N, C-alpha and C positions, 0 to 999 in steps of 0.2 A: 746411608743418606737419611736425612730427616726432612720433614715438611714443616713449614712455618707459615703462619698467616700474620701479616702486619696489620694489626687492628686499626692503625691510623690511616691505612690506605683502603681497607675493605669498605665497599659501599653497599653491601647487602644484595648483590645480584644473585647469589646462590648457585652459580654454575658449578663451582667446585664440588658442592654437595650432590648435585645432579650427576656429575661425572664419576665421583668417587665417594659414595655415601658412607663407606666404612672409615674414611679418612677425615671427614669433616662433620662437625655439628653446627647447626644454625641456632642462634638465640631467637627470642621472641620477635625481634626486629629484622631477622634475616641475615645478621652478621655472622661470619664464619669463625670457627676456631678449629684447630687440628685436634683429633681425638686422642692422640698419643704424643709422648715426648721422646720416645726412643727411636731407634733406627727402623726404617720401613722394611718390611719383608720384600724380597726380590719380586714376588708375584704382584706387588702393588706399585712397583716403580713406574711402570708405563702409565697407569692411571694418575699417579701423582704428577708426572711430567705433563700429561695432557691438561690436568687441572691448572697447573701453573701457567702453561702456555695460553690457555683460553680465558684466564681471569682478566676481565676488561679493565680492572683497576690495578693490575700487576701487584696484588696484595699477597698472592700465594708464591712462595719460593721454596726451592730445595736447597738444603744446606748439607755440606759434606762433613 
């Protein structure tokens, strides 16, 4: 599974980076981007799912 941030939906809340700081980087304005482009390690899947579920803008999604 991979994690993706839709930059057109992200509104800079930063919750994803609070939940999973190893998976997300925030730019100077607070907008998120995923830190990697490969498959997520199994140990980080729960955090990735939580970040996607709690994103108020529904910008974070998991791709298979």
